[in-house]
C-alpha positions as CSV (number, residue, x, y, z in Angstrom):
1,M,22.8,-3.1,11.4
2,E,20.1,-0.3,11.0
3,E,19.3,0.1,14.6
4,L,23.0,-0.7,15.9
5,A,23.7,2.2,13.2
6,W,21.6,4.4,15.0
7,V,22.2,3.4,18.8
8,M,26.0,4.8,17.6
9,G,25.0,7.6,15.9
10,V,25.8,7.2,12.6
11,H,22.6,6.5,11.2
12,R,22.2,9.5,9.2
13,V,25.6,9.7,8.0
14,G,24.9,5.7,6.5
15,L,21.3,6.9,5.1
16,S,23.2,10.0,3.1
17,L,25.6,7.5,1.8
18,Y,23.5,5.3,0.5
19,R,21.0,7.9,-1.1
20,A,24.0,9.6,-2.7
21,T,25.1,5.7,-4.1
22,R,22.9,3.0,-4.6
23,G,19.8,5.4,-3.4
24,R,20.6,7.4,-6.7
25,R,19.5,4.7,-9.1
26,S,16.3,4.5,-7.8
27,A,16.1,8.3,-8.2
28,P,14.5,8.8,-11.8
29,L,11.9,6.0,-10.6
30,R,11.1,7.8,-7.1
31,K,10.9,11.2,-9.4
32,S,8.5,10.0,-12.2
33,M,6.1,8.3,-9.1
34,S,6.1,11.6,-7.4
35,A,4.7,13.0,-10.8
36,F,2.1,11.1,-10.7
37,F,0.6,11.4,-7.6
38,R,1.0,15.1,-7.4
39,A,-1.4,15.0,-10.0
40,L,-3.7,13.3,-7.9
41,L,-3.4,14.9,-4.4
42,P,-4.5,18.0,-3.1
43,P,-2.2,20.1,-1.1
44,D,-2.2,19.3,2.6
45,A,-4.3,15.7,1.9
46,L,-4.5,13.6,4.7
47,V,-3.4,10.3,3.1
48,F,-3.6,6.6,4.8
49,D,-0.6,4.4,3.7
50,I,-2.1,1.1,4.5
51,G,0.9,-1.5,4.5
52,A,3.6,0.7,4.6
53,N,6.7,-1.2,4.2
54,V,9.7,0.6,4.6
55,G,8.0,3.6,4.0
56,T,8.7,4.6,0.2
57,F,5.2,5.6,-0.4
58,S,4.8,7.4,2.8
59,S,7.7,9.6,2.1
60,I,6.7,10.4,-1.5
61,F,3.1,11.4,-0.1
62,S,4.9,13.5,2.7
63,S,7.1,15.1,0.0
64,L,4.0,16.3,-1.8
65,G,2.7,18.0,1.5
66,A,0.4,15.3,2.2
67,R,-0.1,14.7,6.1
68,V,0.6,10.7,6.3
69,V,-0.8,8.2,8.7
70,A,1.3,4.8,7.9
71,L,-0.1,1.7,9.0
72,E,3.1,-1.4,8.9
73,P,2.8,-5.0,11.0
74,N,6.5,-5.8,10.5
75,S,8.6,-4.2,13.3
76,D,11.9,-3.7,10.9
77,C,10.0,-1.9,8.8
78,V,8.2,0.2,11.5
79,R,11.8,0.9,12.8
80,H,13.2,1.6,9.3
81,I,10.6,4.6,8.5
82,Q,11.1,6.1,12.1
83,L,14.7,5.8,11.5
84,S,14.8,7.1,8.2
85,Y,12.1,9.9,7.7
86,V,12.4,11.7,10.9
87,D,11.4,15.0,9.2
88,A,8.7,14.1,7.3
89,K,5.2,14.7,8.8
90,I,4.6,10.4,9.0
91,E,2.5,9.0,12.0
92,V,3.4,5.4,11.7
93,I,1.5,2.7,13.5
94,Q,2.6,-1.0,13.8
95,A,-0.6,-2.5,13.0
96,V,-2.7,-4.3,10.1
97,A,-5.5,-2.8,9.1
98,G,-8.9,-5.6,8.6
99,P,-12.5,-5.7,9.0
100,E,-12.8,-5.8,12.7
101,N,-10.5,-4.6,15.8
102,G,-8.7,-6.9,17.6
103,L,-5.4,-9.5,16.9
104,C,-4.2,-11.1,14.2
105,R,-1.3,-13.6,13.0
106,L,1.2,-12.1,10.7
107,N,3.6,-14.4,8.6
108,V,6.8,-12.4,8.4
109,S,9.2,-13.1,5.6
110,D,12.9,-12.0,6.7
111,E,14.4,-12.5,3.6
112,I,11.8,-10.1,1.3
113,D,10.0,-8.2,3.6
114,L,7.3,-6.9,0.9
115,I,5.7,-10.3,0.7
116,S,4.9,-10.5,4.9
117,S,1.4,-11.3,4.6
118,V,-1.8,-11.9,7.1
119,S,-3.3,-14.1,4.8
120,D,-2.4,-18.0,4.5
121,K,-4.4,-18.4,1.5
122,W,-2.6,-15.9,-0.4
123,I,0.8,-17.4,0.9
124,N,-0.1,-20.6,-0.2
125,S,-2.0,-19.8,-3.3
126,I,1.6,-17.3,-4.4
127,Q,4.2,-20.1,-3.6
128,R,2.1,-22.4,-6.1
129,V,2.1,-19.1,-8.6
130,T,5.6,-18.3,-7.8
131,P,8.0,-21.7,-6.7
132,K,10.9,-19.5,-5.8
133,Y,8.8,-17.6,-2.8
134,A,8.4,-21.3,-1.6
135,G,9.8,-21.3,2.5
136,L,10.4,-17.4,2.5
137,W,7.8,-17.1,5.6
138,S,10.1,-18.0,8.8
139,R,8.1,-16.9,11.4
140,Q,4.9,-15.2,12.9
141,L,4.0,-12.3,14.6
142,T,0.8,-11.4,16.9
143,V,0.0,-8.0,15.9
144,P,-2.6,-5.3,16.3
145,M,-5.5,-5.3,13.8
146,V,-7.8,-1.8,13.2
147,T,-10.6,-0.8,11.1
148,I,-9.8,1.9,8.1
149,D,-13.1,3.3,10.0
150,T,-11.5,3.5,13.4
151,L,-8.6,5.4,11.8
152,I,-11.1,8.0,10.7
153,K,-12.5,8.1,14.0
154,H,-9.4,9.2,15.3
155,Y,-7.8,11.5,12.7
156,G,-10.6,12.2,10.3
157,A,-11.3,11.8,6.9
158,P,-8.5,10.9,4.3
159,Y,-8.7,12.1,1.1
160,F,-6.5,8.8,0.0
161,V,-6.3,5.6,1.2
162,K,-3.3,3.4,-0.3
163,I,-3.7,-0.5,0.2
164,D,-1.0,-2.8,-0.5
165,V,-1.2,-5.8,1.7
166,E,-0.5,-8.9,0.5
167,G,-3.7,-10.5,-0.4
168,F,-5.7,-9.1,2.3
169,E,-7.0,-6.5,0.3
170,E,-10.4,-7.5,0.6
171,S,-10.5,-7.7,4.4
172,V,-8.9,-4.2,4.5
173,L,-12.0,-2.7,2.7
174,D,-14.9,-4.5,5.0
175,G,-13.4,-2.4,7.4
176,L,-14.1,1.0,5.7
177,S,-17.9,2.0,5.5
178,T,-17.1,5.5,3.8
179,Q,-15.6,6.2,0.7
180,P,-12.7,8.7,0.4
181,P,-12.3,10.6,-2.7
182,L,-9.3,8.2,-3.9
183,V,-8.8,4.8,-2.9
184,S,-5.9,2.3,-4.4
185,F,-5.6,-1.3,-3.8
186,E,-3.0,-4.2,-5.1
187,F,-4.0,-6.3,-7.5
188,H,-2.0,-9.4,-8.7
189,E,-2.8,-11.1,-12.5
190,A,-2.9,-14.3,-10.9
191,F,-6.0,-13.6,-8.8
192,P,-8.5,-12.3,-11.0
193,D,-11.0,-13.4,-8.4
194,A,-9.8,-11.5,-5.7
195,T,-10.0,-8.6,-7.6
196,M,-13.8,-8.9,-8.7
197,Q,-14.4,-9.0,-5.4
198,C,-12.8,-5.8,-4.2
199,L,-14.1,-4.3,-6.9
200,D,-17.6,-5.0,-6.0
201,K,-17.5,-4.0,-2.6
202,G,-20.3,-1.5,-1.4
203,V,-18.1,1.2,-0.2
204,F,-17.7,2.1,-3.9
205,A,-20.8,4.3,-5.0
206,R,-22.6,3.8,-8.5
207,G,-20.9,6.7,-10.2
208,S,-17.1,6.1,-9.5
209,L,-14.4,5.8,-11.7
210,F,-11.8,3.5,-12.1
211,N,-8.4,3.0,-13.5
212,F,-5.3,1.1,-13.0
213,A,-1.1,1.0,-13.0
214,M,1.2,-1.6,-13.1
215,E,4.0,-2.3,-11.0
216,D,5.3,1.0,-9.3
217,P,2.6,3.7,-10.4
218,V,4.0,5.8,-13.0
219,S,1.4,6.3,-15.2
220,F,-2.2,5.0,-15.5
221,E,-2.9,1.9,-18.4
222,L,-6.1,3.6,-19.3
223,K,-6.7,7.0,-21.4
224,D,-9.4,7.8,-19.5
225,W,-11.2,6.7,-15.9
226,A,-13.4,3.9,-16.4
227,R,-16.5,2.9,-15.2
228,R,-16.7,-0.5,-12.9
229,E,-17.8,-3.0,-15.9
230,Q,-15.8,-1.6,-18.1
231,L,-12.8,-1.8,-15.7
232,K,-13.3,-5.8,-15.1
233,E,-14.0,-5.9,-18.8
234,V,-10.5,-4.9,-19.2
235,L,-8.9,-7.0,-16.3
236,S,-10.9,-9.9,-17.6
237,R,-8.5,-10.0,-21.0
238,M,-5.0,-10.2,-18.9
239,R,-3.4,-13.4,-19.4
240,K,-2.8,-14.8,-15.7
241,G,1.2,-13.5,-15.4
242,D,3.2,-12.8,-12.6
243,K,2.5,-9.0,-12.5
244,H,0.8,-6.7,-10.0
245,G,-0.3,-3.3,-9.7
246,D,-2.9,-0.9,-8.4
247,I,-6.4,-0.1,-8.9
248,F,-7.5,3.4,-8.3
249,V,-11.2,4.7,-7.2
250,R,-12.3,8.0,-7.5
251,S,-15.9,8.6,-5.7
252,P,-18.4,10.8,-7.6
253,A,-17.9,13.6,-5.6
254,S,-14.6,13.8,-6.5
255,H,-15.1,14.3,-9.9
256,D,-18.4,15.7,-10.5
């Protein structure tokens, strides 16, 4: 329907109506998220949005003056970004980020695009934890895979890399060899081992500082940024529920 609206020349009108009605409900959350990231990003920052989905975060970063490179393997989501944010400084690439350059298989959920994933292991695990997700992955696509290092060679070093890839975060970090000033990656309460493995990645230098936010990030859970082992201790005390969040990592150079 979105593509048809674009072909008929009424997509911009429909988008304006959506933002004025249903989209208005999400305006307070978007405002809070914008304030959260405004405090983290310098003007004209280069941001890699890895797992951009329909471009919500990319559009927020762009509205703050950032130059955004968005990676998203789901073709429907890619087209949504292209149609909805024509005037934003967002370059969207239909691809997966991973440990090497090549091709991979994407499990697509047409019903809930947010849970499309490359990780079969994550899909099997999340179906056990959340039975309502059973059977929601309806088809598979072969998509390109690139490393973040490859993106850096082409676009330059980013200030911030945001990673939200439904269980593939560890593999994405394996494709990053130089620590940016700021990185975030999604974690899930139900999979503490995967979270700890991400925290132990060698790309995060000694002296890095860590914090985390739950659900859509509007505030940090810790008053002060913590060392790696301190954050591990905090996370180890969390119950294994169905909530998710984002862990943020600041490089030593960014806080010296």
